[in-house]
C-alpha positions as a Markdown table, in Angstrom:
| # | Residue | x | y | z |
|---|---|---|---|---|
| 1 | Met | 66.6 | -119.6 | -57.5 |
| 2 | Lys | 64.2 | -116.7 | -57.4 |
| 3 | Ala | 61.6 | -118.9 | -55.6 |
| 4 | Val | 64.2 | -119.8 | -52.9 |
| 5 | Leu | 65.1 | -116.1 | -52.4 |
| 6 | Cys | 61.4 | -115.1 | -52.2 |
| 7 | Thr | 60.8 | -117.9 | -49.6 |
| 8 | Leu | 63.7 | -116.8 | -47.5 |
| 9 | Leu | 62.6 | -113.2 | -47.6 |
| 10 | Val | 59.0 | -114.1 | -46.6 |
| 11 | Leu | 60.3 | -116.3 | -43.8 |
| 12 | Ser | 62.6 | -113.5 | -42.5 |
| 13 | Leu | 59.7 | -111.0 | -42.5 |
| 14 | Val | 57.4 | -113.4 | -40.6 |
| 15 | Leu | 60.1 | -114.2 | -38.0 |
| 16 | Cys | 60.8 | -110.5 | -37.5 |
| 17 | Ala | 57.1 | -109.7 | -37.1 |
| 18 | Val | 56.8 | -112.5 | -34.5 |
| 19 | Ser | 59.9 | -111.6 | -32.6 |
| 20 | Cys | 59.5 | -107.8 | -32.7 |
| 21 | Gly | 56.0 | -107.9 | -31.1 |
| 22 | Thr | 53.4 | -105.2 | -31.4 |
| 23 | Arg | 54.7 | -101.7 | -31.9 |
| 24 | Tyr | 53.0 | -98.5 | -30.7 |
| 25 | Asp | 53.6 | -95.0 | -31.9 |
| 26 | Glu | 53.8 | -92.6 | -29.0 |
| 27 | Glu | 52.1 | -89.9 | -31.1 |
| 28 | Asp | 48.9 | -92.0 | -30.8 |
| 29 | Phe | 49.0 | -91.6 | -27.0 |
| 30 | Leu | 50.6 | -88.2 | -26.1 |
| 31 | Gly | 48.0 | -85.6 | -25.1 |
| 32 | Lys | 45.2 | -88.1 | -24.9 |
| 33 | Ser | 43.3 | -89.1 | -21.7 |
| 34 | Ser | 43.7 | -92.6 | -20.3 |
| 35 | Val | 40.0 | -93.1 | -21.0 |
| 36 | Gln | 40.5 | -92.3 | -24.7 |
| 37 | Ile | 43.5 | -94.7 | -24.9 |
| 38 | Val | 41.7 | -97.6 | -23.2 |
| 39 | Gly | 38.7 | -97.0 | -25.5 |
| 40 | Lys | 40.9 | -97.3 | -28.6 |
| 41 | His | 43.6 | -99.9 | -27.5 |
| 42 | Gly | 41.8 | -101.9 | -24.7 |
| 43 | Glu | 42.6 | -102.3 | -21.0 |
| 44 | Phe | 46.2 | -102.0 | -19.9 |
| 45 | Asp | 48.2 | -105.1 | -19.1 |
| 46 | Cys | 50.0 | -103.4 | -16.2 |
| 47 | Val | 49.1 | -100.4 | -14.1 |
| 48 | Ser | 50.9 | -98.6 | -11.2 |
| 49 | Arg | 47.6 | -97.5 | -9.6 |
| 50 | His | 43.9 | -97.9 | -10.0 |
| 51 | Pro | 41.8 | -95.5 | -12.0 |
| 52 | Asp | 39.6 | -92.9 | -10.3 |
| 53 | Ala | 35.8 | -92.9 | -10.4 |
| 54 | Asp | 35.8 | -91.4 | -13.9 |
| 55 | Gly | 38.1 | -94.2 | -15.2 |
| 56 | Leu | 41.2 | -91.9 | -15.4 |
| 57 | Tyr | 44.6 | -93.1 | -14.4 |
| 58 | Lys | 46.1 | -90.0 | -12.7 |
| 59 | Asn | 49.8 | -89.8 | -11.7 |
| 60 | Ala | 50.2 | -93.3 | -13.0 |
| 61 | Ala | 52.2 | -95.4 | -15.5 |
| 62 | Cys | 50.3 | -98.0 | -17.4 |
| 63 | Gly | 51.5 | -100.4 | -20.0 |
| 64 | Tyr | 50.7 | -102.7 | -22.9 |
| 65 | Ile | 52.8 | -105.9 | -23.5 |
| 66 | Leu | 55.1 | -105.6 | -26.5 |
| 67 | Arg | 56.8 | -109.0 | -25.9 |
| 68 | Ala | 55.7 | -111.6 | -23.5 |
| 69 | Ala | 58.2 | -113.2 | -21.1 |
| 70 | Arg | 60.2 | -116.1 | -22.7 |
| 71 | Lys | 62.3 | -118.8 | -21.2 |
| 72 | Gly | 65.7 | -119.3 | -22.8 |
| 73 | Leu | 68.9 | -121.1 | -22.2 |
| 74 | Leu | 70.3 | -118.3 | -20.1 |
| 75 | Gly | 67.1 | -117.8 | -18.0 |
| 76 | Thr | 63.8 | -116.0 | -18.4 |
| 77 | Glu | 63.4 | -112.8 | -20.2 |
| 78 | Pro | 60.7 | -110.7 | -18.5 |
| 79 | Asp | 57.7 | -109.1 | -20.3 |
| 80 | Thr | 58.7 | -106.0 | -22.3 |
| 81 | Leu | 56.0 | -103.3 | -22.1 |
| 82 | Phe | 55.2 | -100.0 | -23.7 |
| 83 | Phe | 54.4 | -97.7 | -20.8 |
| 84 | Ile | 52.4 | -94.5 | -20.9 |
| 85 | Ser | 52.9 | -92.0 | -18.0 |
| 86 | Phe | 49.9 | -89.9 | -17.1 |
| 87 | Asp | 49.8 | -86.6 | -15.3 |
| 88 | Glu | 47.6 | -85.4 | -12.4 |
| 89 | Asn | 44.7 | -84.9 | -14.9 |
| 90 | Gly | 45.0 | -88.4 | -16.5 |
| 91 | Ile | 46.6 | -87.1 | -19.7 |
| 92 | Ala | 49.5 | -89.0 | -21.3 |
| 93 | Val | 52.7 | -87.0 | -21.0 |
| 94 | Ser | 55.4 | -89.5 | -22.0 |
| 95 | Cys | 55.9 | -93.0 | -23.4 |
| 96 | Tyr | 58.8 | -95.5 | -23.0 |
| 97 | Glu | 59.6 | -99.2 | -23.2 |
| 98 | Gly | 60.4 | -101.1 | -20.0 |
| 99 | Tyr | 59.9 | -104.2 | -18.0 |
| 100 | Arg | 57.0 | -105.2 | -15.7 |
| 101 | Pro | 57.8 | -104.0 | -12.2 |
| 102 | Gly | 58.8 | -106.8 | -9.8 |
| 103 | Gly | 59.6 | -109.3 | -12.5 |
């Protein structure tokens, strides 16, 4: 009985990890430049504008995919992203979850 419960617990944790996607902590982003963020987390999956000559995303929102789009019985669920908004200096000022613009 114990083995069955342990197996169910492990399966539940694995399914949750797969369905929940990657999680980001906004404290890792706020106050940092877009160059620092890209250096640590890699290129963004979605950007609202191109970086300047110094690689800074100014007055922009950029995002990393949390959950990729999925087809289901009721239609397609769009990509869910973790967005970071940058000010005029390329510094992260806010974070939020949302959907890829236009789809």
